[in-house]
PQR file with spaces between the fields and no chain letter, atoms N, CA, C, O and H, PARSE charges and radii, in Angstrom:
ATOM       1  N    MET     1      20.687   11.235   -6.524 -0.4000 1.5000
ATOM       2  CA   MET     1      21.722   12.228   -6.416 -0.0000 2.0000
ATOM       3  C    MET     1      21.053   13.593   -6.283  0.5500 1.7000
ATOM       4  O    MET     1      20.142   13.932   -7.038 -0.5500 1.4000
ATOM       5  N    ARG     2      21.509   14.342   -5.338 -0.4000 1.5000
ATOM       6  CA   ARG     2      20.982   15.683   -5.139 -0.0000 2.0000
ATOM       7  C    ARG     2      21.836   16.688   -5.885  0.5500 1.7000
ATOM       8  O    ARG     2      23.065   16.651   -5.827 -0.5500 1.4000
ATOM       9  H    ARG     2      22.249   14.067   -4.725  0.4000 1.0000
ATOM      10  N    THR     3      21.162   17.589   -6.589 -0.4000 1.5000
ATOM      11  CA   THR     3      21.843   18.629   -7.339 -0.0000 2.0000
ATOM      12  C    THR     3      21.031   19.911   -7.246  0.5500 1.7000
ATOM      13  O    THR     3      19.802   19.882   -7.300 -0.5500 1.4000
ATOM      14  H    THR     3      20.163   17.620   -6.637  0.4000 1.0000
ATOM      15  N    THR     4      21.709   21.014   -7.108 -0.4000 1.5000
ATOM      16  CA   THR     4      21.037   22.306   -7.078 -0.0000 2.0000
ATOM      17  C    THR     4      21.064   22.887   -8.482  0.5500 1.7000
ATOM      18  O    THR     4      22.123   23.000   -9.099 -0.5500 1.4000
ATOM      19  H    THR     4      22.708   21.038   -7.064  0.4000 1.0000
ATOM      20  N    LEU     5      19.880   23.257   -8.982 -0.4000 1.5000
ATOM      21  CA   LEU     5      19.758   23.813  -10.325 -0.0000 2.0000
ATOM      22  C    LEU     5      19.015   25.138  -10.263  0.5500 1.7000
ATOM      23  O    LEU     5      18.137   25.329   -9.422 -0.5500 1.4000
ATOM      24  H    LEU     5      19.020   23.164   -8.481  0.4000 1.0000
ATOM      25  N    ASP     6      19.364   26.029  -11.138 -0.4000 1.5000
ATOM      26  CA   ASP     6      18.665   27.303  -11.241 -0.0000 2.0000
ATOM      27  C    ASP     6      17.825   27.261  -12.519  0.5500 1.7000
ATOM      28  O    ASP     6      18.297   27.621  -13.598 -0.5500 1.4000
ATOM      29  H    ASP     6      20.077   25.874  -11.821  0.4000 1.0000
ATOM      30  N    ILE     7      16.582   26.819  -12.381 -0.4000 1.5000
ATOM      31  CA   ILE     7      15.669   26.660  -13.516 -0.0000 2.0000
ATOM      32  C    ILE     7      14.565   27.702  -13.386  0.5500 1.7000
ATOM      33  O    ILE     7      13.977   27.837  -12.313 -0.5500 1.4000
ATOM      34  H    ILE     7      16.199   26.526  -11.505  0.4000 1.0000
ATOM      35  N    PRO     8      14.272   28.435  -14.443 -0.5600 1.5000
ATOM      36  CA   PRO     8      13.181   29.412  -14.374  0.2800 2.0000
ATOM      37  C    PRO     8      11.874   28.727  -13.958  0.5500 1.7000
ATOM      38  O    PRO     8      11.476   27.710  -14.525 -0.5500 1.4000
ATOM      39  N    GLU     9      11.231   29.307  -12.964 -0.4000 1.5000
ATOM      40  CA   GLU     9      10.021   28.709  -12.390 -0.0000 2.0000
ATOM      41  C    GLU     9       8.926   28.524  -13.439  0.5500 1.7000
ATOM      42  O    GLU     9       8.267   27.485  -13.475 -0.5500 1.4000
ATOM      43  H    GLU     9      11.555   30.133  -12.503  0.4000 1.0000
ATOM      44  N    ASN    10       8.730   29.540  -14.299 -0.4000 1.5000
ATOM      45  CA   ASN    10       7.662   29.431  -15.304 -0.0000 2.0000
ATOM      46  C    ASN    10       7.935   28.296  -16.290  0.5500 1.7000
ATOM      47  O    ASN    10       7.003   27.636  -16.750 -0.5500 1.4000
ATOM      48  H    ASN    10       9.265   30.384  -14.270  0.4000 1.0000
ATOM      49  N    LEU    11       9.215   28.067  -16.619 -0.4000 1.5000
ATOM      50  CA   LEU    11       9.586   26.983  -17.525 -0.0000 2.0000
ATOM      51  C    LEU    11       9.307   25.624  -16.884  0.5500 1.7000
ATOM      52  O    LEU    11       8.781   24.718  -17.531 -0.5500 1.4000
ATOM      53  H    LEU    11       9.972   28.603  -16.246  0.4000 1.0000
ATOM      54  N    LEU    12       9.657   25.496  -15.636 -0.4000 1.5000
ATOM      55  CA   LEU    12       9.444   24.239  -14.922 -0.0000 2.0000
ATOM      56  C    LEU    12       7.955   23.957  -14.729  0.5500 1.7000
ATOM      57  O    LEU    12       7.513   22.818  -14.877 -0.5500 1.4000
ATOM      58  H    LEU    12      10.084   26.231  -15.110  0.4000 1.0000
ATOM      59  N    LEU    13       7.187   24.987  -14.400 -0.4000 1.5000
ATOM      60  CA   LEU    13       5.739   24.802  -14.221 -0.0000 2.0000
ATOM      61  C    LEU    13       5.064   24.405  -15.535  0.5500 1.7000
ATOM      62  O    LEU    13       4.163   23.567  -15.550 -0.5500 1.4000
ATOM      63  H    LEU    13       7.545   25.912  -14.279  0.4000 1.0000
ATOM      64  N    GLU    14       5.504   25.010  -16.628 -0.4000 1.5000
ATOM      65  CA   GLU    14       4.940   24.643  -17.932 -0.0000 2.0000
ATOM      66  C    GLU    14       5.299   23.205  -18.284  0.5500 1.7000
ATOM      67  O    GLU    14       4.467   22.465  -18.809 -0.5500 1.4000
ATOM      68  H    GLU    14       6.236   25.691  -16.616  0.4000 1.0000
ATOM      69  N    ALA    15       6.538   22.809  -17.996 -0.4000 1.5000
ATOM      70  CA   ALA    15       6.963   21.430  -18.250 -0.0000 2.0000
ATOM      71  C    ALA    15       6.129   20.458  -17.420  0.5500 1.7000
ATOM      72  O    ALA    15       5.741   19.398  -17.911 -0.5500 1.4000
ATOM      73  H    ALA    15       7.214   23.410  -17.570  0.4000 1.0000
ATOM      74  N    MET    16       5.854   20.810  -16.179 -0.4000 1.5000
ATOM      75  CA   MET    16       5.038   19.947  -15.321 -0.0000 2.0000
ATOM      76  C    MET    16       3.622   19.821  -15.877  0.5500 1.7000
ATOM      77  O    MET    16       3.022   18.746  -15.830 -0.5500 1.4000
ATOM      78  H    MET    16       6.169   21.672  -15.780  0.4000 1.0000
ATOM      79  N    LYS    17       3.095   20.917  -16.400 -0.4000 1.5000
ATOM      80  CA   LYS    17       1.739   20.888  -16.947 -0.0000 2.0000
ATOM      81  C    LYS    17       1.691   20.018  -18.208  0.5500 1.7000
ATOM      82  O    LYS    17       0.790   19.194  -18.367 -0.5500 1.4000
ATOM      83  H    LYS    17       3.582   21.790  -16.438  0.4000 1.0000
ATOM      84  N    VAL    18       2.657   20.206  -19.090 -0.4000 1.5000
ATOM      85  CA   VAL    18       2.692   19.470  -20.358 -0.0000 2.0000
ATOM      86  C    VAL    18       2.893   17.976  -20.131  0.5500 1.7000
ATOM      87  O    VAL    18       2.257   17.154  -20.790 -0.5500 1.4000
ATOM      88  H    VAL    18       3.389   20.875  -18.960  0.4000 1.0000
ATOM      89  N    THR    19       3.773   17.627  -19.202 -0.4000 1.5000
ATOM      90  CA   THR    19       4.079   16.221  -18.958 -0.0000 2.0000
ATOM      91  C    THR    19       3.152   15.582  -17.931  0.5500 1.7000
ATOM      92  O    THR    19       3.193   14.372  -17.707 -0.5500 1.4000
ATOM      93  H    THR    19       4.289   18.295  -18.666  0.4000 1.0000
ATOM      94  N    ARG    20       2.320   16.406  -17.313 -0.4000 1.5000
ATOM      95  CA   ARG    20       1.424   15.950  -16.229 -0.0000 2.0000
ATOM      96  C    ARG    20       2.211   15.353  -15.071  0.5500 1.7000
ATOM      97  O    ARG    20       1.756   14.427  -14.399 -0.5500 1.4000
ATOM      98  H    ARG    20       2.286   17.389  -17.495  0.4000 1.0000
ATOM      99  N    ALA    21       3.400   15.903  -14.854 -0.4000 1.5000
ATOM     100  CA   ALA    21       4.242   15.445  -13.746 -0.0000 2.0000
ATOM     101  C    ALA    21       3.695   16.017  -12.445  0.5500 1.7000
ATOM     102  O    ALA    21       3.228   17.155  -12.400 -0.5500 1.4000
ATOM     103  H    ALA    21       3.769   16.655  -15.400  0.4000 1.0000
ATOM     104  N    ARG    22       3.758   15.221  -11.401 -0.4000 1.5000
ATOM     105  CA   ARG    22       3.268   15.666  -10.104 -0.0000 2.0000
ATOM     106  C    ARG    22       4.327   16.432   -9.325  0.5500 1.7000
ATOM     107  O    ARG    22       4.013   17.253   -8.463 -0.5500 1.4000
ATOM     108  H    ARG    22       4.137   14.296  -11.438  0.4000 1.0000
ATOM     109  N    THR    23       5.585   16.150   -9.642 -0.4000 1.5000
ATOM     110  CA   THR    23       6.677   16.804   -8.927 -0.0000 2.0000
ATOM     111  C    THR    23       7.667   17.407   -9.914  0.5500 1.7000
ATOM     112  O    THR    23       7.684   17.056  -11.093 -0.5500 1.4000
ATOM     113  H    THR    23       5.840   15.483  -10.343  0.4000 1.0000
ATOM     114  N    LYS    24       8.484   18.314   -9.412 -0.4000 1.5000
ATOM     115  CA   LYS    24       9.524   18.921  -10.246 -0.0000 2.0000
ATOM     116  C    LYS    24      10.535   17.858  -10.676  0.5500 1.7000
ATOM     117  O    LYS    24      10.990   17.847  -11.820 -0.5500 1.4000
ATOM     118  H    LYS    24       8.469   18.600   -8.454  0.4000 1.0000
ATOM     119  N    THR    25      10.873   16.983   -9.763 -0.4000 1.5000
ATOM     120  CA   THR    25      11.821   15.910  -10.072 -0.0000 2.0000
ATOM     121  C    THR    25      11.304   15.034  -11.195  0.5500 1.7000
ATOM     122  O    THR    25      12.050   14.672  -12.105 -0.5500 1.4000
ATOM     123  H    THR    25      10.503   16.992   -8.834  0.4000 1.0000
ATOM     124  N    GLU    26      10.036   14.696  -11.129 -0.4000 1.5000
ATOM     125  CA   GLU    26       9.416   13.857  -12.153 -0.0000 2.0000
ATOM     126  C    GLU    26       9.463   14.546  -13.516  0.5500 1.7000
ATOM     127  O    GLU    26       9.728   13.897  -14.529 -0.5500 1.4000
ATOM     128  H    GLU    26       9.431   14.990  -10.389  0.4000 1.0000
ATOM     129  N    ALA    27       9.211   15.848  -13.549 -0.4000 1.5000
ATOM     130  CA   ALA    27       9.239   16.600  -14.809 -0.0000 2.0000
ATOM     131  C    ALA    27      10.647   16.628  -15.391  0.5500 1.7000
ATOM     132  O    ALA    27      10.823   16.473  -16.600 -0.5500 1.4000
ATOM     133  H    ALA    27       8.996   16.376  -12.727  0.4000 1.0000
ATOM     134  N    ILE    28      11.644   16.824  -14.544 -0.4000 1.5000
ATOM     135  CA   ILE    28      13.026   16.869  -15.015 -0.0000 2.0000
ATOM     136  C    ILE    28      13.469   15.498  -15.506  0.5500 1.7000
ATOM     137  O    ILE    28      14.142   15.400  -16.532 -0.5500 1.4000
ATOM     138  H    ILE    28      11.501   16.950  -13.562  0.4000 1.0000
ATOM     139  N    LYS    29      13.102   14.440  -14.791 -0.4000 1.5000
ATOM     140  CA   LYS    29      13.449   13.086  -15.230 -0.0000 2.0000
ATOM     141  C    LYS    29      12.816   12.780  -16.578  0.5500 1.7000
ATOM     142  O    LYS    29      13.453   12.189  -17.449 -0.5500 1.4000
ATOM     143  H    LYS    29      12.556   14.519  -13.958  0.4000 1.0000
ATOM     144  N    PHE    30      11.567   13.181  -16.748 -0.4000 1.5000
ATOM     145  CA   PHE    30      10.867   12.970  -18.014 -0.0000 2.0000
ATOM     146  C    PHE    30      11.597   13.694  -19.141  0.5500 1.7000
ATOM     147  O    PHE    30      11.808   13.129  -20.215 -0.5500 1.4000
ATOM     148  H    PHE    30      11.049   13.662  -16.040  0.4000 1.0000
ATOM     149  N    ALA    31      11.975   14.931  -18.896 -0.4000 1.5000
ATOM     150  CA   ALA    31      12.656   15.723  -19.915 -0.0000 2.0000
ATOM     151  C    ALA    31      13.996   15.102  -20.296  0.5500 1.7000
ATOM     152  O    ALA    31      14.330   15.033  -21.479 -0.5500 1.4000
ATOM     153  H    ALA    31      11.803   15.389  -18.024  0.4000 1.0000
ATOM     154  N    LEU    32      14.758   14.654  -19.318 -0.4000 1.5000
ATOM     155  CA   LEU    32      16.049   14.040  -19.595 -0.0000 2.0000
ATOM     156  C    LEU    32      15.894   12.741  -20.385  0.5500 1.7000
ATOM     157  O    LEU    32      16.642   12.491  -21.330 -0.5500 1.4000
ATOM     158  H    LEU    32      14.486   14.710  -18.357  0.4000 1.0000
ATOM     159  N    GLU    33      14.921   11.917  -19.994 -0.4000 1.5000
ATOM     160  CA   GLU    33      14.675   10.667  -20.712 -0.0000 2.0000
ATOM     161  C    GLU    33      14.255   10.961  -22.149  0.5500 1.7000
ATOM     162  O    GLU    33      14.655   10.252  -23.073 -0.5500 1.4000
ATOM     163  H    GLU    33      14.314   12.121  -19.226  0.4000 1.0000
ATOM     164  N    ASN    34      13.451   12.004  -22.338 -0.4000 1.5000
ATOM     165  CA   ASN    34      12.994   12.380  -23.664 -0.0000 2.0000
ATOM     166  C    ASN    34      14.162   12.840  -24.537  0.5500 1.7000
ATOM     167  O    ASN    34      14.237   12.470  -25.709 -0.5500 1.4000
ATOM     168  H    ASN    34      13.126   12.580  -21.587  0.4000 1.0000
ATOM     169  N    ILE    35      15.057   13.629  -23.990 -0.4000 1.5000
ATOM     170  CA   ILE    35      16.240   14.091  -24.730 -0.0000 2.0000
ATOM     171  C    ILE    35      17.094   12.907  -25.159  0.5500 1.7000
ATOM     172  O    ILE    35      17.547   12.844  -26.302 -0.5500 1.4000
ATOM     173  H    ILE    35      14.996   13.930  -23.039  0.4000 1.0000
ATOM     174  N    ILE    36      17.311   11.971  -24.244 -0.4000 1.5000
ATOM     175  CA   ILE    36      18.131   10.789  -24.540 -0.0000 2.0000
ATOM     176  C    ILE    36      17.478    9.955  -25.628  0.5500 1.7000
ATOM     177  O    ILE    36      18.149    9.516  -26.562 -0.5500 1.4000
ATOM     178  H    ILE    36      16.943   12.022  -23.316  0.4000 1.0000
ATOM     179  N    GLN    37      16.173    9.732  -25.517 -0.4000 1.5000
ATOM     180  CA   GLN    37      15.451    8.929  -26.512 -0.0000 2.0000
ATOM     181  C    GLN    37      15.525    9.574  -27.897  0.5500 1.7000
ATOM     182  O    GLN    37      15.776    8.889  -28.888 -0.5500 1.4000
ATOM     183  H    GLN    37      15.628   10.089  -24.758  0.4000 1.0000
ATOM     184  N    LYS    38      15.307   10.884  -27.968 -0.4000 1.5000
ATOM     185  CA   LYS    38      15.361   11.579  -29.261 -0.0000 2.0000
ATOM     186  C    LYS    38      16.752   11.501  -29.866  0.5500 1.7000
ATOM     187  O    LYS    38      16.894   11.369  -31.082 -0.5500 1.4000
ATOM     188  H    LYS    38      15.103   11.441  -27.163  0.4000 1.0000
ATOM     189  N    ASN    39      17.779   11.582  -29.030 -0.4000 1.5000
ATOM     190  CA   ASN    39      19.149   11.492  -29.524 -0.0000 2.0000
ATOM     191  C    ASN    39      19.441   10.101  -30.076  0.5500 1.7000
ATOM     192  O    ASN    39      20.092    9.968  -31.112 -0.5500 1.4000
ATOM     193  H    ASN    39      17.664   11.689  -28.043  0.4000 1.0000
ATOM     194  N    LYS    40      18.961    9.063  -29.387 -0.4000 1.5000
ATOM     195  CA   LYS    40      19.159    7.690  -29.861 -0.0000 2.0000
ATOM     196  C    LYS    40      18.465    7.471  -31.199  0.5500 1.7000
ATOM     197  O    LYS    40      19.016    6.820  -32.087 -0.5500 1.4000
ATOM     198  H    LYS    40      18.432    9.171  -28.545  0.4000 1.0000
ATOM     199  N    ILE    41      17.270    8.008  -31.346 -0.4000 1.5000
ATOM     200  CA   ILE    41      16.531    7.886  -32.604 -0.0000 2.0000
ATOM     201  C    ILE    41      17.284    8.607  -33.710  0.5500 1.7000
ATOM     202  O    ILE    41      17.394    8.097  -34.825 -0.5500 1.4000
ATOM     203  H    ILE    41      16.823    8.537  -30.624  0.4000 1.0000
ATOM     204  N    LYS    42      17.800    9.782  -33.409 -0.4000 1.5000
ATOM     205  CA   LYS    42      18.579   10.546  -34.384 -0.0000 2.0000
ATOM     206  C    LYS    42      19.794    9.753  -34.839  0.5500 1.7000
ATOM     207  O    LYS    42      20.116    9.734  -36.027 -0.5500 1.4000
ATOM     208  H    LYS    42      17.711   10.196  -32.503  0.4000 1.0000
ATOM     209  N    GLN    43      20.475    9.093  -33.894 -0.4000 1.5000
ATOM     210  CA   GLN    43      21.648    8.294  -34.234 -0.0000 2.0000
ATOM     211  C    GLN    43      21.263    7.097  -35.109  0.5500 1.7000
ATOM     212  O    GLN    43      21.986    6.759  -36.046 -0.5500 1.4000
ATOM     213  H    GLN    43      20.213    9.108  -32.929  0.4000 1.0000
ATOM     214  N    LEU    44      20.134    6.457  -34.810 -0.4000 1.5000
ATOM     215  CA   LEU    44      19.686    5.308  -35.598 -0.0000 2.0000
ATOM     216  C    LEU    44      19.299    5.710  -37.019  0.5500 1.7000
ATOM     217  O    LEU    44      19.491    4.934  -37.954 -0.5500 1.4000
ATOM     218  H    LEU    44      19.547    6.731  -34.049  0.4000 1.0000
ATOM     219  N    LYS    45      18.763    6.901  -37.187 -0.4000 1.5000
ATOM     220  CA   LYS    45      18.344    7.358  -38.508 -0.0000 2.0000
ATOM     221  C    LYS    45      19.521    7.499  -39.464  0.5500 1.7000
ATOM     222  O    LYS    45      19.328    7.508  -40.679 -0.5500 1.4000
ATOM     223  H    LYS    45      18.606    7.532  -36.427  0.4000 1.0000
ATOM     224  N    LYS    46      20.723    7.609  -38.941 -0.4000 1.5000
ATOM     225  CA   LYS    46      21.907    7.697  -39.788 -0.0000 2.0000
ATOM     226  C    LYS    46      22.096    6.418  -40.602  0.5500 1.7000
ATOM     227  O    LYS    46      22.706    6.446  -41.670 -0.5500 1.4000
ATOM     228  H    LYS    46      20.879    7.602  -37.954  0.4000 1.0000
ATOM     229  N    TYR    47      21.576    5.302  -40.101 -0.4000 1.5000
ATOM     230  CA   TYR    47      21.745    4.010  -40.764 -0.0000 2.0000
ATOM     231  C    TYR    47      20.642    3.714  -41.776  0.5500 1.7000
ATOM     232  O    TYR    47      20.678    2.681  -42.444 -0.5500 1.4000
ATOM     233  H    TYR    47      21.080    5.279  -39.232  0.4000 1.0000
ATOM     234  N    ARG    48      19.666    4.606  -41.895 -0.4000 1.5000
ATOM     235  CA   ARG    48      18.539    4.372  -42.797 -0.0000 2.0000
ATOM     236  C    ARG    48      19.042    4.197  -44.227  0.5500 1.7000
ATOM     237  O    ARG    48      19.726    5.059  -44.779 -0.5500 1.4000
ATOM     238  H    ARG    48      19.637    5.445  -41.352  0.4000 1.0000
ATOM     239  N    GLY    49      18.685    3.063  -44.803 -0.4000 1.5000
ATOM     240  CA   GLY    49      19.075    2.767  -46.167 -0.0000 2.0000
ATOM     241  C    GLY    49      20.486    2.229  -46.317  0.5500 1.7000
ATOM     242  O    GLY    49      20.928    1.953  -47.432 -0.5500 1.4000
ATOM     243  H    GLY    49      18.129    2.362  -44.354  0.4000 1.0000
ATOM     244  N    LYS    50      21.197    2.078  -45.212 -0.4000 1.5000
ATOM     245  CA   LYS    50      22.583    1.619  -45.280 -0.0000 2.0000
ATOM     246  C    LYS    50      22.763    0.191  -44.782  0.5500 1.7000
ATOM     247  O    LYS    50      23.828   -0.399  -44.965 -0.5500 1.4000
ATOM     248  H    LYS    50      20.838    2.302  -44.306  0.4000 1.0000
ATOM     249  N    VAL    51      21.751   -0.360  -44.165 -0.4000 1.5000
ATOM     250  CA   VAL    51      21.829   -1.714  -43.641 -0.0000 2.0000
ATOM     251  C    VAL    51      21.159   -2.648  -44.637  0.5500 1.7000
ATOM     252  O    VAL    51      19.988   -2.476  -44.975 -0.5500 1.4000
ATOM     253  H    VAL    51      20.886    0.119  -44.015  0.4000 1.0000
ATOM     254  N    VAL    52      21.909   -3.633  -45.101 -0.4000 1.5000
ATOM     255  CA   VAL    52      21.387   -4.589  -46.067 -0.0000 2.0000
ATOM     256  C    VAL    52      20.998   -5.856  -45.311  0.5500 1.7000
ATOM     257  O    VAL    52      21.834   -6.503  -44.681 -0.5500 1.4000
ATOM     258  H    VAL    52      22.860   -3.772  -44.826  0.4000 1.0000
ATOM     259  N    LEU    53      19.742   -6.190  -45.385 -0.4000 1.5000
ATOM     260  CA   LEU    53      19.250   -7.399  -44.739 -0.0000 2.0000
ATOM     261  C    LEU    53      18.876   -8.398  -45.821  0.5500 1.7000
ATOM     262  O    LEU    53      17.879   -8.229  -46.522 -0.5500 1.4000
ATOM     263  H    LEU    53      19.062   -5.665  -45.897  0.4000 1.0000
ATOM     264  N    ASP    54      19.674   -9.424  -45.947 -0.4000 1.5000
ATOM     265  CA   ASP    54      19.398  -10.466  -46.918 -0.0000 2.0000
ATOM     266  C    ASP    54      18.790  -11.637  -46.159  0.5500 1.7000
ATOM     267  O    ASP    54      19.462  -12.624  -45.860 -0.5500 1.4000
ATOM     268  H    ASP    54      20.485   -9.562  -45.377  0.4000 1.0000
ATOM     269  N    ILE    55      17.515  -11.506  -45.858 -0.4000 1.5000
ATOM     270  CA   ILE    55      16.828  -12.498  -45.036 -0.0000 2.0000
ATOM     271  C    ILE    55      15.718  -13.141  -45.862  0.5500 1.7000
ATOM     272  O    ILE    55      14.923  -12.456  -46.505 -0.5500 1.4000
ATOM     273  H    ILE    55      16.968  -10.704  -46.101  0.4000 1.0000
ATOM     274  N    ASP    56      15.683  -14.461  -45.828 -0.4000 1.5000
ATOM     275  CA   ASP    56      14.601  -15.201  -46.476 -0.0000 2.0000
ATOM     276  C    ASP    56      13.666  -15.671  -45.372  0.5500 1.7000
ATOM     277  O    ASP    56      13.967  -16.633  -44.665 -0.5500 1.4000
ATOM     278  H    ASP    56      16.328  -15.017  -45.305  0.4000 1.0000
ATOM     279  N    LEU    57      12.547  -15.002  -45.225 -0.4000 1.5000
ATOM     280  CA   LEU    57      11.627  -15.316  -44.140 -0.0000 2.0000
ATOM     281  C    LEU    57      11.061  -16.726  -44.239  0.5500 1.7000
ATOM     282  O    LEU    57      10.806  -17.357  -43.214 -0.5500 1.4000
ATOM     283  H    LEU    57      12.303  -14.221  -45.799  0.4000 1.0000
ATOM     284  N    ASP    58      10.863  -17.229  -45.443 -0.4000 1.5000
ATOM     285  CA   ASP    58      10.344  -18.591  -45.610 -0.0000 2.0000
ATOM     286  C    ASP    58      11.310  -19.610  -45.013  0.5500 1.7000
ATOM     287  O    ASP    58      10.881  -20.556  -44.352 -0.5500 1.4000
ATOM     288  H    ASP    58      11.070  -16.716  -46.277  0.4000 1.0000
ATOM     289  N    VAL    59      12.610  -19.425  -45.243 -0.4000 1.5000
ATOM     290  CA   VAL    59      13.616  -20.331  -44.688 -0.0000 2.0000
ATOM     291  C    VAL    59      13.627  -20.228  -43.165  0.5500 1.7000
ATOM     292  O    VAL    59      13.718  -21.240  -42.470 -0.5500 1.4000
ATOM     293  H    VAL    59      12.958  -18.656  -45.781  0.4000 1.0000
ATOM     294  N    MET    60      13.534  -19.020  -42.658 -0.4000 1.5000
ATOM     295  CA   MET    60      13.560  -18.837  -41.206 -0.0000 2.0000
ATOM     296  C    MET    60      12.342  -19.455  -40.539  0.5500 1.7000
ATOM     297  O    MET    60      12.446  -19.999  -39.440 -0.5500 1.4000
ATOM     298  H    MET    60      13.460  -18.198  -43.223  0.4000 1.0000
ATOM     299  N    ARG    61      11.203  -19.378  -41.185 -0.4000 1.5000
ATOM     300  CA   ARG    61       9.986  -19.934  -40.585 -0.0000 2.0000
ATOM     301  C    ARG    61       9.998  -21.450  -40.561  0.5500 1.7000
ATOM     302  O    ARG    61       9.388  -22.050  -39.676 -0.5500 1.4000
ATOM     303  H    ARG    61      11.118  -18.937  -42.078  0.4000 1.0000
ATOM     304  N    LYS    62      10.670  -22.084  -41.501 -0.4000 1.5000
ATOM     305  CA   LYS    62      10.740  -23.544  -41.545 -0.0000 2.0000
ATOM     306  C    LYS    62      11.770  -24.094  -40.575  0.5500 1.7000
ATOM     307  O    LYS    62      11.721  -25.269  -40.212 -0.5500 1.4000
ATOM     308  H    LYS    62      11.166  -21.596  -42.219  0.4000 1.0000
ATOM     309  N    ARG    63      12.709  -23.244  -40.152 -0.4000 1.5000
ATOM     310  CA   ARG    63      13.761  -23.678  -39.227 -0.0000 2.0000
ATOM     311  C    ARG    63      13.175  -23.899  -37.845  0.5500 1.7000
ATOM     312  O    ARG    63      12.328  -23.123  -37.402 -0.5500 1.4000
ATOM     313  H    ARG    63      12.748  -22.289  -40.446  0.4000 1.0000
ATOM     314  N    LYS    64      13.601  -24.917  -37.174 -0.4000 1.5000
ATOM     315  CA   LYS    64      13.081  -25.201  -35.833 -0.0000 2.0000
ATOM     316  C    LYS    64      14.142  -25.197  -34.814  0.5500 1.7000
ATOM     317  O    LYS    64      13.866  -25.419  -33.635 -0.5500 1.4000
ATOM     318  H    LYS    64      14.290  -25.547  -37.534  0.4000 1.0000
């Protein structure tokens, strides 16, 4: 999908340097994927300590 964006050149160049992206598109895709991943991790952290796993590993290992 083609989209026109007004991104400060210095910001985009720094992002390309940090991510070692060869193209502007690659840098933007990397940034978007990173934002999504961080958001998913943040959402998962809400469940920390709230999920009860009553698993007996010995029983599971003997099951075939």
